[in-house]
C-alpha positions in Angstrom: 0.0 -0.1 0.3 1.1 3.4 -0.6 2.6 5.7 2.1 -0.2 7.6 4.2 -0.9 10.9 3.6 -3.7 13.6 4.5 -6.0 13.8 1.1 -8.2 16.8 3.8 -7.1 18.8 6.2 -9.8 20.9 8.2 -9.0 23.6 10.3 -10.9 25.6 13.0 -14.0 24.8 10.9 -16.9 27.1 11.6 -20.4 27.5 10.7 -23.7 29.1 11.6 -27.1 29.6 10.7 -29.0 32.5 11.6 -26.7 32.5 15.3 -27.4 28.9 15.4 -23.9 27.4 15.7 -23.6 24.1 13.1 -20.0 23.4 13.7 -17.6 24.4 15.6 -13.9 24.6 15.6 -13.8 21.2 13.5 -10.0 20.1 13.3 -9.9 16.9 11.4 -7.3 15.1 8.7 -8.7 12.1 6.6 -5.3 9.9 5.2 -5.5 8.3 1.6 -6.7 4.6 2.2 -9.0 4.7 5.0 -13.1 4.2 5.6 -14.2 6.9 8.1 -17.5 6.7 9.7 -19.0 10.2 10.5 -21.7 9.3 13.2 -23.0 11.7 15.5 -27.3 12.5 15.8 -29.4 14.2 14.2 -28.2 18.1 13.8 -24.7 17.3 15.2 -22.9 18.7 12.2 -23.1 15.9 9.8 -24.4 17.3 6.8 -22.9 21.0 6.8 -19.9 19.4 7.0 -20.5 17.0 3.9 -21.8 20.3 2.3 -18.6 22.3 3.1 -16.6 19.4 2.0 -18.1 19.6 -1.6 -18.3 23.1 -1.9 -21.8 23.6 -1.8 -21.6 25.7 1.7 -18.8 28.1 2.0 -17.1 28.0 5.9 -17.6 31.5 7.8 -14.2 30.6 9.4 -11.2 27.9 9.3 -10.6 25.6 5.7 -10.7 22.6 4.2 -8.0 21.1 1.8 -8.7 18.7 0.0 -5.4 17.5 -1.8 -3.9 20.7 -1.0 -6.9 22.5 -2.5 -9.9 24.5 -0.8 -13.3 22.6 -2.4 -13.5 23.9 -5.6 -14.6 22.9 -9.3 -11.3 21.4 -9.2 -12.0 19.1 -6.0 -14.9 18.2 -8.1 -13.4 16.2 -10.4 -11.8 14.2 -7.1 -14.4 13.4 -4.9 -17.6 11.2 -5.9 -20.5 12.3 -3.5 -23.7 10.2 -2.5 -26.0 12.3 -1.2 -28.9 11.4 1.3 -31.5 12.1 -2.0 -32.0 10.6 -5.2 -31.4 13.4 -7.5 -31.7 11.3 -11.1 -35.0 12.4 -13.1 -37.4 10.3 -12.6 -37.6 9.9 -16.3 -34.3 8.7 -17.2 -33.2 4.8 -18.0 -30.6 3.9 -16.0 -28.4 3.2 -19.1 -29.0 7.1 -19.4 -27.5 7.6 -16.2 -24.6 5.8 -16.8 -24.0 7.8 -19.7 -24.4 11.1 -18.2 -22.0 10.6 -15.8 -19.6 9.2 -18.5 -20.2 12.7 -20.3 -19.5 14.6 -16.5 -16.8 12.8 -15.4 -13.0 11.9 -17.0 -13.3 9.0 -14.5 -16.3 7.3 -14.8 -15.2 3.5 -15.5 -18.7 1.9 -17.4 -17.3 -1.2 -17.5 -17.4 -1.6 -13.2 -21.1 0.1 -13.5 -22.2 -2.5 -15.8 -20.9 -5.5 -13.9 -22.8 -4.0 -10.6 -25.7 -3.8 -11.8 -25.7 -7.3 -13.2 -24.7 -8.0 -9.9 -27.8 -6.2 -8.5 -30.3 -7.6 -10.6 -31.4 -4.0 -12.2 -32.7 -3.9 -15.5 -30.8 -1.0 -17.2 -33.2 -0.4 -19.6 -36.0 0.6 -16.5 -36.7 3.6 -16.5 -35.6 5.3 -12.5 -39.9 5.9 -11.6 -40.6 2.4 -12.1 -37.2 1.2 -9.7 -38.3 0.7 -5.7 -36.7 3.8 -3.9 -33.8 0.7 -2.8 -33.4 0.1 -6.0 -33.4 3.6 -6.7 -30.6 3.8 -4.4 -28.3 1.2 -5.3 -28.6 2.9 -9.2 -27.4 6.5 -7.4 -24.3 4.1 -5.3 -23.2 2.6 -8.4 -22.7 5.7 -10.0 -20.8 7.2 -6.8 -18.6 3.5 -6.9 -18.2 3.5 -10.8 -15.5 6.8 -10.2 -12.0 6.6 -9.9 -12.2 9.2 -7.4 -10.2 10.4 -4.4 -12.6 11.2 -2.0 -16.0 9.6 -1.9 -18.4 10.9 0.8 -21.1 9.0 1.5 -24.5 10.3 3.1 -26.8 7.5 4.5 -25.9 4.8 1.0 -28.0 2.0 2.9 -31.0 3.6 5.0 -33.5 2.7 2.2 -31.7 -0.5 1.6 -33.2 -4.0 2.3 -30.9 -5.5 4.8 -30.5 -8.1 2.2 -28.3 -6.2 -0.1 -26.7 -4.2 2.3 -24.0 -6.7 3.1 -22.6 -6.6 -1.1 -23.5 -2.6 -1.0 -20.3 -2.7 1.6 -18.3 -4.9 0.1 -18.8 -3.0 -3.2 -17.9 -0.1 -1.3 -14.3 -1.8 0.1 -13.9 -3.0 -3.6 -14.0 -0.2 -5.0 -12.1 2.5 -4.3 -8.2 2.0 -4.1 -5.1 2.8 -1.6 -4.7 6.3 -2.4 -8.3 7.2 -2.2 -10.1 7.5 0.5 -14.7 7.2 1.6 -16.3 9.2 4.5 -19.3 7.2 5.6 -22.5 9.4 7.3 -25.0 6.9 8.9 -27.6 5.4 11.6 -27.1 1.9 10.8 -23.7 1.6 12.7 -23.5 -1.7 13.6 -24.0 -2.6 9.8 -21.3 -0.6 8.5 -18.8 -0.8 11.9 -17.0 -4.1 10.0 -15.9 -1.7 7.4 -14.8 1.1 9.2 -11.2 2.1 9.8 -11.7 4.9 11.7 -14.7 6.6 13.3 -15.3 10.4 14.2 -18.6 11.1 16.6 -20.2 14.5 16.1 -22.1 15.8 18.9 -23.4 19.6 19.1 -21.1 21.2 15.9 -17.9 19.6 17.6 -16.2 16.9 17.6 -16.4 14.7 21.0 -14.2 11.1 20.0 -12.1 10.1 16.8 -9.5 7.4 16.1 -9.0 3.9 15.0 -11.9 1.4 15.8 -9.7 -1.6 17.0 -8.4 1.3 19.3 -11.1 2.0 20.3 -13.2 -1.4 20.9 -10.0 -2.3 23.0 -9.9 0.7 25.4 -13.8 1.2 25.6 -14.1 -3.2 25.7 -17.8 -2.1 23.2 -18.4 -2.3 20.0 -18.2 1.3 17.5 -22.1 0.2 17.7 -22.5 0.4 21.8 -20.3 3.2 22.1 -22.2 5.4 20.5 -25.0 4.4 22.6 -23.2 5.6 25.6 -22.0 8.5 24.2 -25.6 9.8 22.8 -27.8 8.8 24.9 -30.7 10.6 25.8 
């Protein structure tokens, strides 16, 4: 594996909405070659951080560097983003979505996408409106993971997917990113994704309250990451 380097550097990052603090002085580094779990309850700042990384919001204070660059059109070429909402045209056929990504992203691997569609038994000639919610999510994940990106940002990638497909989708995430790329995965289904995570970041009220290597945290606490999360954020 390639020597580790910091793919993402976040320094003193703060953001608020109408006086309400969403992120408060966040400092984080994401190394290449790792899968990070971004974990926290609703309102903890996860979505704000994801939008800042994608250049969809601007910070009030601090900075984000992705491969040494601030979020910009240049970083969009190396970041592959899966939002938690459906964004594809309902009248579009699955194969049209593949063609759209191929035109838009130079790093899109059509063969990989076709292979994943076959594995998940999704008909490429189907229109998006005829797919179940779970299959729409699978198509969007396939599109995102078929790019040869450096940073994959996945917001609730298995939220609407049936349990039987979750293991396959998690394997897809693990098998389709390179040693020089990283995955930042936000989810509430911690027990399902814990097996693939290298590191976790716990966000609470806009601050990082815990970060570390998954195995180290398990050994130190004697708990699974799911149990640790429940203890940290219990009502």
